[in-house]
C-alpha positions in Angstrom: 5.1 -28.9 46.3 8.9 -28.9 45.9 8.8 -32.6 44.9 6.2 -31.9 42.3 8.2 -29.0 40.8 11.3 -31.1 40.7 9.4 -33.9 39.0 8.1 -31.5 36.3 11.5 -30.0 35.8 13.1 -33.5 35.3 10.3 -34.5 32.8 10.9 -31.3 30.8 14.6 -31.9 30.7 14.0 -35.5 29.6 11.7 -34.4 26.8 14.2 -31.8 25.6 17.0 -34.4 25.5 14.7 -36.8 23.6 13.9 -34.1 21.0 17.5 -33.2 20.5 18.4 -36.9 20.2 15.8 -37.4 17.5 17.0 -34.4 15.6 20.6 -35.7 15.8 19.6 -39.1 14.6 17.7 -37.7 11.6 20.7 -35.5 10.7 23.1 -38.4 11.0 20.9 -40.6 8.8 20.8 -37.8 6.2 24.6 -37.5 6.2 25.0 -41.3 6.0 22.8 -41.4 2.9 24.9 -38.7 1.3 28.1 -40.8 2.1 26.6 -43.8 0.3 26.1 -41.6 -2.8 29.7 -40.5 -2.6 28.8 -36.8 -2.0 30.3 -36.5 1.5 34.0 -37.0 2.1 34.7 -35.1 5.3 34.2 -36.0 9.0 30.5 -36.6 9.7 30.6 -36.5 13.5 27.6 -34.5 14.8 27.3 -32.7 18.1 24.2 -31.3 19.8 25.5 -27.8 18.9 25.5 -28.8 15.2 21.8 -29.9 15.4 20.7 -26.8 17.3 22.5 -24.5 14.9 20.8 -26.3 12.0 17.4 -25.8 13.5 18.0 -22.1 14.2 19.2 -21.5 10.6 16.1 -23.2 9.2 13.9 -21.1 11.6 15.5 -17.9 10.4 14.9 -18.8 6.8 11.3 -19.7 7.3 9.0 -17.4 5.2 11.8 -16.3 2.9 11.5 -16.9 -0.9 14.0 -17.1 -3.7 14.5 -13.7 -5.3 14.5 -13.3 -9.1 14.9 -10.2 -11.2 11.1 -10.1 -11.9 9.2 -11.5 -9.0 5.7 -11.2 -10.5 3.2 -8.4 -10.4 0.2 -7.3 -8.2 -3.1 -5.7 -8.7 -5.2 -4.0 -6.0 -7.7 -1.3 -5.0 -7.8 1.5 -2.5 -10.7 1.2 0.0 -10.6 4.7 1.5 -12.6 6.2 -1.3 -15.2 3.4 -1.2 -15.5 4.0 2.6 -16.0 7.7 2.0 -18.7 7.1 -0.5 -20.5 4.7 1.9 -20.3 7.3 4.7 -21.8 10.0 2.4 -18.8 12.3 2.0 -19.2 15.1 -0.5 -15.9 14.2 -2.1 -14.4 10.7 -2.7 -12.5 8.6 -5.2 -12.5 5.0 -6.5 -9.0 3.7 -7.4 -7.3 0.6 -8.7 -3.6 -0.1 -9.2 -1.1 -2.4 -10.8 2.6 -2.8 -10.1 5.7 -5.0 -10.9 8.1 -6.5 -8.3 11.8 -6.1 -9.4 14.2 -7.9 -7.0 11.7 -7.5 -4.2 13.2 -4.0 -3.9 11.9 -1.8 -6.7 8.1 -1.5 -7.4 7.1 0.5 -10.5 3.4 1.3 -10.1 0.4 2.8 -12.0 -2.7 4.0 -10.2 -6.0 4.8 -12.1 -9.1 6.2 -10.5 -12.2 8.4 -10.7 -12.7 11.3 -8.4 -16.0 13.1 -7.8 -17.4 15.8 -5.6 -20.9 17.3 -5.0 -20.4 20.1 -2.5 -22.4 23.0 -1.2 -21.1 24.4 2.1 -20.0 27.3 4.2 -16.6 27.6 2.5 -18.1 28.4 -0.9 -21.4 30.2 -1.8 -22.0 28.1 -4.8 -22.6 24.4 -5.5 -19.7 22.6 -7.0 -19.9 19.4 -8.9 -17.2 17.3 -10.7 -16.6 13.8 -11.8 -13.5 12.9 -13.9 -10.7 10.2 -14.2 -7.1 10.7 -13.1 -3.9 8.7 -13.1 -0.6 8.5 -11.2 2.6 6.7 -12.2 5.8 6.2 -10.1 7.8 3.7 -8.1 8.4 2.6 -4.5 11.6 1.3 -2.9 11.4 -1.5 -0.3 13.7 -0.8 2.7 13.1 -4.2 4.4 16.0 -6.7 4.2 13.7 -9.7 4.7 11.9 -11.1 1.7 8.8 -12.4 3.5 6.1 -10.1 2.1 6.3 -7.5 4.9 7.6 -4.2 3.6 8.5 -0.6 4.6 8.5 1.5 1.4 8.9 5.0 0.2 8.4 6.4 -3.3 7.4 9.1 -5.7 4.4 9.7 -8.0 3.4 11.9 -10.9 -0.3 12.6 -11.1 -2.5 14.2 -13.8 -6.2 14.9 -14.1 -8.2 16.7 -16.8 -11.8 17.6 -15.7 -14.9 19.7 -16.3 -16.9 21.0 -13.4 -20.1 22.9 -12.7 -20.9 25.9 -10.5 -24.3 26.9 -9.5 -25.2 29.8 -7.2 -27.5 29.0 -4.3 -29.5 32.2 -5.0 -30.1 34.1 -8.3 -28.0 37.1 -9.1 -29.8 40.5 -8.8 -29.2 43.3 -11.3 -29.0 46.5 -9.2 -29.7 48.7 -12.3 -32.7 47.0 -13.9 -33.9 45.3 -10.7 -34.1 41.9 -12.4 -32.7 38.6 -11.2 -31.1 35.7 -13.1 -29.9 32.3 -12.0 -26.1 31.8 -11.9 -25.2 28.5 -13.6 -21.9 27.6 -15.2 -21.4 24.2 -16.7 -18.5 22.2 -18.2 -15.8 24.6 -17.0 -12.5 23.0 -18.2 -9.4 22.6 -16.2 -6.4 20.3 -15.7 -3.7 19.8 -13.0 -0.2 18.2 -12.8 1.1 17.3 -9.4 3.8 15.3 -7.6 3.6 13.1 -4.5 5.9 11.7 -1.8 4.6 8.4 -0.5 5.6 6.4 2.7 3.9 3.1 3.1 3.7 -0.1 5.2 2.6 -3.4 3.8 2.1 -6.9 5.3 1.2 -10.3 3.8 -2.0 -11.8 5.0 -1.8 -15.0 3.0 0.3 -16.4 0.2 -0.9 -14.0 -2.5 -2.9 -11.4 -0.4 -1.3 -8.2 1.0 -2.8 -5.2 2.8 -1.0 -1.8 3.0 -1.4 1.7 4.3 0.3 4.9 3.1 0.4 8.6 3.7 1.1 11.1 0.8 2.3 14.7 0.6 1.0 16.2 -2.7 2.3 19.4 -4.4 1.0 21.0 -7.5 3.4 21.3 -10.5 1.1 23.3 -12.8 -2.6 24.0 -13.1 -5.1 25.5 -15.5 -8.4 26.8 -14.3 -11.1 29.3 -15.2 -10.7 33.0 -14.4 -13.5 32.7 -12.0 -11.3 30.7 -9.7 -9.8 27.3 -9.1 -12.1 24.3 -8.5 -13.0 23.3 -4.9 -11.8 19.7 -5.6 -9.4 18.2 -8.1 -9.9 14.5 -8.9 -7.0 12.5 -7.6 -5.4 15.5 -5.9 -7.9 16.4 -3.3 -9.4 19.6 -1.9 -7.7 22.8 -3.1 -6.9 25.9 -1.1 -3.2 25.4 -0.6 -0.2 24.5 -2.7 0.3 21.2 -0.8 -2.2 18.7 0.6 -2.0 15.5 2.6 -3.6 12.2 1.6 -3.6 8.5 2.3 -4.9 5.1 1.3 -5.7 1.6 2.5 -5.0 -1.0 -0.1 -5.8 -4.6 -0.7 -3.4 -6.3 -3.2 -3.2 -9.7 -4.9 0.0 -11.2 -6.4 -0.4 -12.5 -9.9 
């Protein structure tokens, strides 16, 4: 057993020496070609350390790309809303986005979507319905020092939605004086909302131009207009109401263009 282990160790050492020798020969040939062109004037003596250092440097640079001021743009979509719709949630959204890559560090972004809800539950006595567009604009900052498509980012958003919603009572209203009843139905109640978001996200590259990303968002209202009967149960793009801040998140698929 010891003889076999020793034989395997010797073979591995021989293979390693052969590999280093081939790398050294390739490097020496490249240097010799540069000498013939008159581009190298210094000493060209190579050592094993030189070859190993060169290999390590190339390995560290693998996956890196040359950075320009504008490094293209990307388009994508959030799949959380599509999943909520497929699972039958009573509120959901469908959202697409576009962004620009500046120095692989700054990412101005615009998000456009449609939010909708059809809810009748224990927390409200009436049936609430809304469907309206919304948009968000802002920018993310990439904290990662490597330029290989994997990013840790944080950013800010400004969001706005203008909407009209319906309220319908589950049961008709009874008049205590005349003893009559009448259905309670309010349609096209106008409202709008401005809000801000703080976003923290992770992104990774799946393929040359394909990325996936996750983010969490803390949203806070800046101003809101709603009917005297009360604020809506859900605001498109913002989420369920009931407090001054709400949490959200998304799962994005992006394509570089």
